[in-house]
C-alpha positions as CSV (number, residue, x, y, z in Angstrom):
1,M,94.6,3.0,-216.1
2,S,96.5,6.0,-214.7
3,I,97.1,7.9,-211.6
4,K,95.8,11.5,-212.2
5,S,97.8,14.8,-211.6
6,D,97.1,18.1,-209.8
7,K,96.0,19.3,-213.5
8,W,93.1,16.7,-213.7
9,I,92.1,16.9,-210.1
10,R,91.9,20.7,-210.3
11,E,89.8,20.4,-213.2
12,M,87.9,17.9,-212.2
13,C,87.1,20.0,-208.7
14,K,85.9,22.9,-210.6
15,N,83.8,21.0,-213.4
16,A,82.4,17.9,-211.5
17,E,82.5,18.7,-207.7
18,L,84.9,16.0,-207.5
19,I,85.8,17.2,-203.8
20,T,83.8,19.9,-201.7
21,P,85.2,21.8,-200.0
22,F,88.4,21.9,-202.1
23,E,92.1,23.6,-201.3
24,S,93.5,23.9,-204.6
25,T,97.2,24.1,-202.9
26,L,98.7,22.1,-200.6
27,L,98.5,24.0,-197.2
28,R,101.3,24.0,-194.6
29,H,99.7,27.2,-192.4
30,V,96.7,28.5,-191.4
31,E,97.2,31.8,-189.9
32,E,100.2,31.6,-188.4
33,R,99.7,28.1,-186.8
34,K,101.5,25.4,-188.5
35,I,99.7,22.5,-189.8
36,I,100.0,18.7,-191.5
37,S,99.7,19.2,-194.8
38,C,96.2,19.1,-196.6
39,G,95.2,20.0,-200.0
40,L,96.2,19.4,-203.7
41,S,99.7,17.9,-204.1
42,S,101.2,16.8,-207.1
43,Y,99.5,13.2,-207.8
44,G,96.7,13.3,-205.2
45,Y,94.8,14.6,-202.5
46,D,95.7,15.6,-198.4
47,C,92.2,15.2,-196.6
48,R,91.5,16.8,-193.6
49,L,90.4,15.1,-190.4
50,A,87.0,15.9,-189.4
51,R,86.4,17.6,-185.9
52,D,82.6,16.9,-185.5
53,E,82.9,12.4,-185.3
54,F,85.7,10.7,-184.2
55,K,85.6,7.4,-182.2
56,V,87.4,4.8,-180.6
57,F,86.7,1.2,-180.1
58,S,86.8,0.2,-176.3
59,P,85.6,-3.0,-174.5
60,V,84.6,-1.1,-171.5
61,Q,80.9,-1.5,-172.7
62,G,80.9,-3.5,-175.7
63,T,82.0,-7.1,-175.6
64,E,82.6,-8.2,-179.4
65,I,82.6,-6.6,-182.9
66,N,80.2,-7.9,-185.1
67,P,80.0,-6.8,-188.6
68,K,76.5,-8.0,-189.5
69,K,75.1,-6.4,-186.3
70,F,77.0,-3.8,-185.1
71,D,76.9,-2.4,-181.6
72,A,77.5,0.9,-181.1
73,K,78.1,0.7,-177.7
74,S,81.7,-0.6,-178.6
75,L,82.6,2.7,-179.3
76,L,83.8,5.7,-177.4
77,D,83.9,9.4,-177.9
78,I,87.3,10.9,-176.5
79,P,87.3,14.7,-175.7
80,L,88.5,17.1,-178.2
81,R,91.7,19.1,-176.5
82,Q,93.5,22.1,-177.5
83,D,97.2,22.1,-177.6
84,E,99.3,25.4,-177.0
85,D,99.6,27.0,-180.3
86,G,95.3,26.5,-180.5
87,S,95.3,23.0,-182.6
88,L,92.3,20.6,-181.9
89,Y,93.4,17.1,-181.3
90,W,92.4,13.6,-180.0
91,L,95.0,11.3,-178.1
92,L,94.7,7.9,-179.5
93,P,95.9,5.6,-176.7
94,P,98.7,2.7,-177.4
95,H,97.2,0.0,-179.8
96,S,93.7,1.8,-180.2
97,Y,91.7,1.5,-183.1
98,A,89.4,4.3,-184.1
99,L,87.3,6.0,-186.9
100,G,87.3,9.5,-188.3
101,V,85.5,11.1,-191.3
102,T,86.7,13.5,-193.7
103,I,85.7,17.2,-194.0
104,E,85.8,16.7,-197.8
105,R,82.9,15.2,-199.7
106,F,83.9,12.8,-202.6
107,N,81.7,12.0,-205.6
108,I,83.8,9.6,-207.7
109,P,83.5,9.8,-211.6
110,R,82.0,6.4,-213.0
111,N,85.4,5.7,-215.2
112,V,87.6,6.5,-212.0
113,T,88.4,4.6,-208.5
114,A,90.3,6.1,-205.9
115,I,92.7,5.0,-203.2
116,A,93.0,6.5,-199.6
117,I,96.2,5.7,-197.9
118,G,98.1,7.2,-194.4
119,K,100.3,10.2,-194.6
120,S,103.5,9.6,-193.9
121,T,103.9,12.1,-191.0
122,Y,101.5,10.2,-189.2
123,A,103.2,6.6,-190.2
124,R,106.4,7.9,-188.5
125,C,104.5,8.0,-185.3
126,G,103.3,4.7,-185.5
127,I,99.7,5.3,-187.0
128,I,98.5,3.1,-189.2
129,V,95.5,4.3,-192.0
130,N,93.3,1.1,-193.5
131,T,94.1,1.4,-197.3
132,T,90.3,2.2,-198.3
133,P,88.7,2.5,-201.7
134,L,86.9,5.0,-202.9
135,E,84.6,2.8,-206.0
136,A,83.1,4.2,-209.2
137,A,80.1,6.3,-209.0
138,W,80.6,6.4,-205.1
139,R,79.7,9.5,-203.3
140,G,79.9,10.8,-199.6
141,R,82.1,12.0,-196.8
142,L,84.9,9.3,-196.4
143,V,85.0,7.1,-193.4
144,V,88.9,6.1,-192.2
145,E,89.7,3.5,-190.1
146,I,93.4,4.6,-188.3
147,Y,95.1,2.0,-185.9
148,N,98.1,3.3,-183.0
149,A,100.3,0.9,-183.4
150,A,102.8,2.9,-181.0
151,N,103.7,2.1,-177.5
152,L,102.6,5.2,-176.6
153,P,99.6,8.1,-177.2
154,V,99.4,9.8,-180.3
155,R,97.8,13.0,-181.4
156,L,95.5,13.4,-184.3
157,F,95.0,16.9,-185.3
158,A,91.2,17.6,-186.4
159,E,91.3,20.1,-189.5
160,E,94.4,18.9,-190.6
161,G,95.8,16.7,-193.1
162,F,95.8,12.8,-192.6
163,V,94.8,10.8,-195.3
164,Q,95.8,11.1,-198.9
165,I,93.7,10.2,-202.1
166,L,95.1,8.8,-205.0
167,F,93.0,9.0,-208.2
168,F,93.7,6.1,-211.1
169,E,91.1,6.9,-214.2
170,S,90.3,3.7,-216.5
171,N,90.0,4.2,-220.2
172,E,86.8,2.4,-220.1
173,D,83.8,2.7,-217.5
174,C,82.9,-0.2,-215.8
175,T,80.0,-2.4,-216.5
176,T,78.5,-1.8,-212.6
177,S,79.5,0.8,-210.6
178,Y,79.0,1.6,-206.9
179,G,76.1,3.5,-207.3
180,D,74.5,0.7,-209.7
181,R,75.1,-1.9,-207.1
182,A,73.5,0.7,-204.5
183,G,75.9,0.6,-202.6
184,K,75.7,0.6,-198.6
185,Y,77.7,3.7,-197.6
186,Q,76.7,5.7,-201.0
187,D,76.0,9.5,-199.6
188,Q,77.4,8.9,-196.2
189,S,77.5,12.3,-194.6
190,G,79.3,11.5,-191.4
191,L,80.9,8.7,-189.4
192,T,79.2,5.7,-190.8
193,T,79.5,2.2,-188.9
194,A,79.7,-1.4,-190.4
195,K,76.5,-2.3,-192.1
196,L,75.2,-5.5,-194.0
């Protein structure tokens, strides 16, 4: 098994739609505005946080979280804000947990698995991103779990980099892929909550 380079990622995006939409370089600016980097890096891909769905867990309406019978009332929409340079963001309260989703859609090959990890820019602000696997033959937009461990609110910027995906290719195909198992999160197109 080996980690895959920018050359492999670029080729797989061109020929197998590994990531769509795909940015073939690491972007640090949009027009004249600086952004948290997104796009192709040396050995990974920095995904953008979609602006269409972002929810924060709250005890205001929910009483408990049951992963076998998830109650959507435990999630709140929080307002999307705009700062002085035009950047859009959510303010994640201290010690709060949220769900976000990538702009990018993935189509993972049968002999590949990938891992989503947090970007260091956010980690240095107290944000912890759950390490999330993208299994062999999984397709869809990735739902990412985000925790603010800081004692202050942290801005999470929409349409900017927030998580990096690392790809690992095996020298053999797996016996049973996520697609073969008809995984419950196959082809998710937006923010999908826990389900059995």
